[in-house]
N, C-alpha and C positions, 0 to 999 in steps of 0.2 A: 502494499499500500505507501501510496504518494504522498511524503508529508510535509516535503518543501518541492518549490517551482522557482524556477531560476528562468525568466523568461530570457530570450535572446535573440528572438526570431526577429527581430528589427528593434529599432528605438521609437516606432511609434507606439509600442503597447503596451507603453507605462500608464498608470492612473491618477485622474488626477486628486495631487497633494489636501491636506486640509484647509488651505488656504485658498487652492484655487475652487476649492467646494463654496467655502464661506465668500469669496467674492462673487463668484455664480449667484451666490444667492441674495444677495445685496446689491447687486448692480445694478445702476445708473439706466433705466432702458428706453425708448423711441423706437419710432418705426423707422429703422435705418432707409430703406426704399425710398421715401419719401424726404428723406435726409435727414432726422432729425436725432439718433441716436447718439446719446452724447458719449456714452465708453465706447462706440464704434471711432467718433471722432479724436477722442483720444491716443489709441490704439494707433490708430491710422498714423496720424501725426508724430506720433513718438517714437515709429519704426521708421520713419519715411528721417528723422531728426538723424535719427541713429547713421543710418545707412548715407545721408549728406546731402538728401534729394527731397526735390519741392511738397511733393504728395504722394497717401499713399490709399490704401487703396485693399478692405478686405474680402476676403475670396474666401470659399470651403474647405478649397484644398488646393495642390501644389497642381496638381495638374490643373484645375482649371487657371492657377495665376497663371504658368508658362503658357498654354494653351489663348487665353485673353492676350498675354504680352506679344506674342507674334502675330497674336490676328492683326493689332492694332498698327505695329511694326509693315505687318505684310497685308495694306486694307486691301491691295485689288490682284485680286483671285488671276494665279497661276506668276505670283512671285515664287523667288523660290531665297530656301536659308542654307546658312551653310553650317551644320551643327555637326559633333562628335559619330562616327559610327558603333562606338557603345556608350552613346549617352544617353541618358532618362526619356528624353524627351523625344527622342527615333525609338527605342524600346520598350519601354515600359507607360507608353502613354494615350494605347489604343488607334496610333495613327490619325490623333484628331486634325491636327491642322489640317492632313490634308485630307480628313473626311469632310470636316467641318469650314477651312477654310479656305480652299484650292489653295493652299502655300505648298511648291512644289521642296521637298528634305535634298541633299547636297549631300550628301556625307563626305569626312575625311576623318582619314585612318584617326585612330585617336590611340597613344603611345601608349605605354604600361602605366604613365606617372600619369594620365590624364589628359594633357595638350595632346594636343593638334600642331604637329611641324607650319608656323609662320609661311614658310614660302608652300607650302601642301594648301594651304586656304587661300591664301592669292591666287594659287593657279587656280583654284574651285568659281573666282570670281568672273563669272560672263562679261563676256566681251559687248558690252551695248551696241556696237555697229554692226550684230549680228541678232538683235533684239526681233529681228521678222520671223526665228527660228528657234532662239533660245529663251528660259525663263528670265526675269528680270531679277538679279540679286539683292535682296532688300536687305537683310540681316544675317548678326553671327549670332550663334548662340554657345556660350560657355556654359563647365557646371562647374560649383567649387564647393565643397571638397565633392569629388567624381566617385559615384555611388561606386560605378561597376570597375574603379581602379583600385577597389579596397579602401575609400577616403582619402584617396592621396588629396593633398591641393597645390591649387594652382598659385603661383605667388603675382606678388606685387608688379614685379619685372616682369613676368609675362604678362601679363593681363592686360597692362601700360602697351605693351608692343600689337598685342592685338585691337585694343583701341585705337591705336596712331593709324594701323593698319585698314582700322573701319572708315575710318574720320578720310583716308587717303582718300577712299573709293565710294565717298557720301555714303556709308553706310553705315545701320542702325547697330548696339551692340547689345543683348542680353546675355544676362549671365543668369542663370538657377541657381538660386542661392539653400537649394532644400538645405544643407549643414553649414549655410553661409561662417555663421557662428562656431561653426567647430573648425574650420578652415583658419578664421583670423584668428581664433584661437591657439591653434597648432603652431602657425607664421611666427605669432609674438606680432601683431601688427592693429590698428585699429581696422573696424571694419569698412566703416565709410572708403578708408585710403585702399581697402582690397576692391573693391567694387566703384572706385571715382571715375572708371572712363566710361562705364555699361550707362544706355541711355535708360534700362530698366531693368529689377533687378527681381527675383521671386522668392521672398523669404519665407522659409516654411517655421512653425510657431510646435508640430506637431510630431516632431523627430527629435534632434536632440533638446532640444530645452522643455519640451514633456506638455507639451500642453495639449487638450484633449482634442481641439479643432481646430484648423484655419493656417490660410500663411495672408501674408500679406505684401501687394506689389508696391512698388515705389518708381518713380520715376519723377518726370516733372507734369505740371498740374494738366496742359495741356493733352501730355500721357493718359492721365487720371482720368482724364473726362471722356475721352474716348472709352476706356477699361472697364468704366462705370455702367457705360451703354450697355459695352459686351458682356460686362456681368448678367447683366438683366438677361440680355437676349439667351444666356445660356442656363438660364435658372439659379443663377448666384445670388438672386438677390433676397437677402433676408431680412424678417421684420427686425423683431428686435434681439439683432445679434449681438447685443451687450453683453448679453449671459455669455456667449463665446470667449468675446474680445476682454471681460475683465478675468478670464483665465488666463487671457494669452499675456496682458502684463504682468498678473502676476512670475509666469513662465520668464517671464523678460527680466523681472527685480530679480525674482532668486534662481534662475537656474544657470544665467550664461556663466556664472564665477565654478560653477558646478563639472565643467566642459572640461577644465584639465585634467581633475583628478578622473574623469569619465576614461578619459588617453590613455593617462596614465597607466589603469586597470585594465583597459586593453592590452595594452606593450605589457603586464605581466603575466597576463593569460598566452599571447601571441606566445613568449618567451618558455613558457611554462609547456605550452599543447609542443614545438618543436621539439622536445627533447623526447617525445614521446615515438617510439619505434612505431614507424608505419605511419607516421603523419608526417608532414612539411608544412611550416607558413615561413612566409618572406617577413621575416620579423624587423627589416631594415623597411618593410614599405608600409609598416602598421600606424601610420601618420597621425590620426584620429581614435577613431570610436570604432570601425571593420575591422574584420580580420575574415579573410579568406584561408579555411585549412584543407589542405589537398592530401587525400588518401595517395599515397605511395603506389606505385605499380606494383602488381606480387603478391598487394597486400591481401591476408583472408578474408578482409572487413571490409563490405559495401557500403556508402553512402549512406541504402536506404534501412541498413541493416544497425551503422552505427546512431542514424537520426531516434530509430526506434527504441538500441537500449537505452540513451538522452534519455531519450521519453518516458521509459518508464521506472525511473531516480526523478523524474520533478525539470530534466534537463530540457530548453525546449531551443531548438536551433534550425537552419533553414536551408534544406537542402539546396545547391544552385545545380550541380548536375549529379551523375552515380558517382562522381570521385571527387567533390568539394562541397564544401559545408560553407554557409557563411554565418557568421556573428557581429552582432551587435550591440555595444553595448550604453548603456542608459544611467540615468540618475538615482535610478532604484537598484540598480544592482551592488550589493557592497562587496567589502574586502573578500569576508567571509565565504559570499555567493563564486567568487573568483575562485576560491581552493577546489571549494566544494565541486565546480567544474570539470576543475583543472582531475580532480579524484575520480572522479565518475568519467569522462576520457582514460584516464589510468585502468581506471578497471576493466573497460569495455575493451582494453587490449591486452589486456592482461593474458584471458585464458585464449585467445587467438593463437592458431600453428603457425611456424612460420615456412617457408615456403619448402623445407626440408621433413615438414610435419614432426613435427620438434615442438 
């Protein structure tokens, strides 16, 4: 019988804290679709200020935040966006930019660190003199930190270079900042400096920061005016959404400072897992709160069997492939949870015979 649960499937699994629940219960609210919810205003203004942008807009999800941002920048059907082939927008957001916006994705290879080579981005920009046959490039998208790269961080210098390239070609730059606070914490730079070149940023509040729901898009006032209308079109206009925004304000106030500890716990777990025969972790690549664990070829245990074994002991993880598992650290995982998880992995492999049957 499982007596302990350590949920490492994602940082989206956190439960609202007592202070969040109290803030939600006492939130001052009004109709946000009519532009009257004071708590929504507070959250949007606060996130915009933190990000160094003019205005913000609360949306139900990061997927909607990215979709709205792309559609505002690519407001003519047949526009093209340049983005990473391993990016969240391209892989995990239902192809919404194409399905709903008629926006064509032009992918550039993501490197292991989440970057795209600058020269490859520039080569992907369409020649305007061929507009009769080509889509029109209007936008470049980056992701920071980069989830499918294991939470790797894009540096200020790299982001600046992409921003310069965008300006050179009169393009817009959007940053999918689902875990932008994790990136800023790991890099040791102010978050507004990290997103300075961006025309828009989607900031998720329900991942590393642990709010129950929502993201805030930030950008210029004119960008947010257009984004607000698109939010309504997509069904994202909510009435008394100050109840949700109140919890997000608490997350900003209380949980940003906890991210460094999350990263340290992720590193400790990664180092321990890498010592287990049959597992391989690129410890140097664990920069934030995401760990990818590879089961060594020839091991007698499969990813499916390992996940089942761990689950039976209350440790929940995310299978990526038959030989890869993902773990995501968050503020509701304690140091003792980390040690318990490591013990469960060790026990799972303890009874596995080696390739000689011993």
